[in-house]
N, C-alpha and C positions, 0 to 999 in steps of 0.2 A: 333403761332410767325413760322415768317420763319426762315429758316436756316440760311439764308444774315442777318437780325436782328442779333439773336443770336452770331453770330461771332463779328460785329461790338460791341453791347453789352461787350461783353470779351474785345474786344483790347481796349475799352477806358478806362476800371475801369484797366487794365495792366499800361498803362501809365499815368493816371490820381490818383487812389491812394486818399489817407485823410491825405492829408500832408508829412511832408519829402520829399525824392528824388522819383524817378519813382519807381512804385511796380516794383517787378521782381521775377522770379521765378531759374533764372539762371545766371550768368556771362556776361550770350551773349545776354540778355535781355535788359541791360544797354549799355551807349555813350561807347565810348575809355577811358581808363583810370578811370573807374568806375567798380566795383562790386557788387556783391547783397551779401548783409548781413546777419543775422538771423532773420531780422523785414521781410526780404523780399525787402528791399529797395534800389537801390542804389545809393551807397556812392561813395565820390571820396576816389582815390586810396591815395592823397597827403596829407591829413587829418588823414586817417588811424592807429591806431597805433595796430591794432590786428595782428592776425599772418602773417607770412613772406607770401607772395605771388606771382606770377610769373614776377609783376614788381620790387617788392622791388629786387629777385634774381637776374632780369635782369640787376639791377643799381651795385648791388654788382660784379657780372660776370665780367663788363663793368670795375669796379675801382678797388678793393682791390685786389678779388680774381684774376682779370686778370695779377696784378703783382706779386702777391705770388704761386698760386695755379699753373701756369704756368711755373715758375720756381722750383719749387718741383716735376712737373710731369716729367719735360724732361730734371730733374736731371737723368744723366746714372747709374744704379747700378754697385755697387763697389762687386767684383769679387778676391776670393782669390785661388794662384795655387801655391804649391808647390813640391820639388822633397826631396827625399830623398836616395841617393844610396850608396850602399857596394859594394866594386869591390873584387876581389877574386885572387891573380895566386898563383896558386895550381901546383909548376912546377915541377914533378915528372922524369922530363929528367934529368938525372944525370950530376950535375955542374949546374940544373936551378934554380933560386932562385926563394924565397917566397914572397909575399909580397899583404900588403891590401891601400886601399885606401878608405875616406869615405868621402862624401860633402853632402851638403844639402843648399838650398836658400827657401824663400816664398815672395811674391809679393803681395797686396792686391791693386789695381786700377780699375779705371772705365773700364765699359764696352767697347770693342773697337771694329769698325769692325774689319774681320778677311780677310787681303793683301791676305792672302795666297792661293790659289786653292790646292786641296789633288784627287787623282785620285786613285780609287783600282782599280788596275788589278792582279787579281787571290792571290796570297799571298804575294804580292809586293805593298805599295800604295807611291805613284810620291809624293811630294811636290815641289811646285815650289810659292817661294817669292819673292815678285819684291825690286829693292835695293833703299832703303829708303834714299832720300834727306835728309841730317844733317841739323839744323837749322842754320840759319842766325848765323854768329858768331858776326857779326856787332851789333846788339844789345843789346847783354849784356856787350861786352866791353865799349859802349856809357855809359850804367847805371855803371859801374867799375870808367869810369872816370867821372862823375857826384858826386856818391858817395865821390868821393875826399879822399877817406881811411876813412869815416865819421863812417861807419858800416860794415868795412871788417870784424869785426869779426863774426856780424850776417852774412853776407852774404858767410862766408866760413863754416856757419855750418854744418854739415852733418845730415840731418832728421834721425829721430831713426824708422829706417822698422818694419814691425811684424815680430817675429819670436815664434818659436814654444818650447823657452826657452831648457833649454839641454838637448841632445838626445843621447840615450844611444843604442847603437848597440854590441848585442851579440851573436858572433858566438860560436861554439861550441868549437872549437881552441884560441879562443881572444874576447876581451872586449875594447870596445874605448869607448867614449864619447865626443860628438861636443858641443861647447859651445858659442852663441854668443857673438858677440862683442858688445862695446857702439852702433852702427850703427844699430844693428840686422842680422848683415850678421854671417856667418860663415867661418872659414877659414880650408881648409879639412887638415886631418889628414890621417898620413901614417905612413906606419910602416913597417921592413924587415921580416915580417912572416904571413902566410896565416889565417884568419879569421873565418876559417870555415873548417871542414874536410866531407869528402862526404864517405857516408849520414850520414847528420848533418842540424841545422836547425842554423836560424840567426834571431835573436829578435829585433826588432823596437819602442821602448820606448820613449814616448814624458813625458815633465813635465804635470802635471796636470792643471796648472795654465801659461796662455801663451795666447798671442793674437791667435795663432793658436789652434783649439779646438785638444783633447791629441789624441795620437793613441797609439797603442799597436798591433804590427804585427808581425804574425812570418811565415816564408817562409822557405822552404825549399832550403839548397844551391846549386847553381847550379854546376856541375861538369867540368874541361875542357875539350873540345874536342881538335882534331887533323889533322887538315886543312889539306887533300892530297891532293887537286886539286881546283882550278885550282891556277898555279903561282900568286901571290899577286900581282907581280909587273910587269909591262910591256903593250903589245899593245892588245888590245881585240874590238874585229869584231863587230859591232852594226847590223851586218846582220844573226848574229848565236844565238842561245841559249848559255847560258853560266852555265855549270855545275857548282854544287862544290860536294864536298865529304868530309868525315871525320870519325875520328876513337873513339869510346864512343860515350855514350847516357847518359843522362843527366836529371835534374828536369829541369821543364819550357822547355821555347823553343831556337832553332837556331838562332841570329839575322844577318842579314847581310845588315851593312849599305854603301850605296855609296853614295857620297855628291860630290859637286861643287861648284865654284864661277864662274859668266860671270857676264860682264859689265853689264847687266841690272837684273840681276835675281840671286838666290840663287835656284839649287835645291840637293833634296836630295832622295833615294827613300830605303824603309825598307821594309825588306822580313822576314819575321817570318817562321820557320819550325820546324816540329817533330822532335825533335833530335833522336828518333830511327829510324828514315828514311836511316839515314847514307847516303844519297843525296839529293839532292834539284837540281831545274834548275830555271834559273831567263830569263825569253823570251826574244827574242829579242826585242820585243815590249815594253820591258821597258826599253833595254838599250839605243833605239831610242830614248827616252825623253832628252839626254842628245846629246846635237850638235857636230857634227865630230870634233877633235880635241879635244875636252877636256878633261883636266887632272883630273881625280878624285879621292879623297881619297876612301880607302874600308876598312873596320874594320867586325871584324867575330867574334862575342858573343855568351855565352848560357847564359840568363836572366830568372828569376823567377820574377814576378811583379802582384803588386796589388795595387787597387783605392780604396784612404778614400774618401769620399762626406760626409763630417760635414758641416749642414748651406751655408755660402756661398764658403767654403773653398773645393778645390780640391788638393789632393796632393798624388801623384805616388810615392809610395815608390819599390825599386828595388835591389835585389841581383845577381849580373853579376860576370860571372870569363871570363876571355878572352881566346878565342881560340889559340891554341899554330902552329907556324907553324917551327920547327928545333929546339925547345925549348924557341923560339922567341916569343911576343905575336902576334897575325894573325894579321898584319894592313900592305897596301901597298899603290901605286897607279896604277889605271888605263890611257890608255890614248886609248879614242875611236877611230876609223876610220872605 
């Protein structure tokens, strides 16, 4: 028998068979909208009640899945951010006043695109954020008018925000507690005394049951430094490096922040230096990120910081000491030329 005859017989057998649908070996031997069943026969997808196949899945994707899965898949991830900061002014200058302030805040919100740009320049980070236009006030007003006072109580209700419960901040000189209000926010707590003595530690401990995962962190309390240069108020050239000098050393880092607002954006510079160096320099290139004529605030502190990550939550915990100039906090205003 010739090879051509063998092929012809095989093809005839495949297409005819004995009763039922066309004989097949795999799905592609069948017509469109048919599949090859366990008896090696082509059967219609429409009458098939067996296991789901590509056709059935496609129908689901176009219908129910398309309406449900896409909505779920495209939902932004919720991210939690928070901070707890304790600032102690340990003023050893004769006649100087000691004080502390502690504050905290937490937010759980959908992940959003970051509109700010950040540029690292040596020990400094330059951050520029565009001015965001406020939402149209006309729309909410129209809604209030339409309500005509019917659901004013509901509209005025303040949503409950996430909190870490009661937060205990314990220095080796004093102890204080932050307690969340009904809406989950924390009012800062102040007192006319130092929170820690140096050397000494400060402990940050949150409640074990709260929306924000519990934290229990201990930091070395930073010491006050005395800033000896430059003058923190006056005109600063953008064409020259800006040197800083100070007395004393500390745990953590010396942090110099310069910030300003322009009609189109807000911009800030944060530079972190080793306290033991007793001096540091902000390069002219960093100062040139501020437009000519800009008035900017400047603050010098020492800070010891840790970041706690748990689940979707990231909480920054900081112990901060204000720098001093003549017994007063090291703050001022630069005008760039």
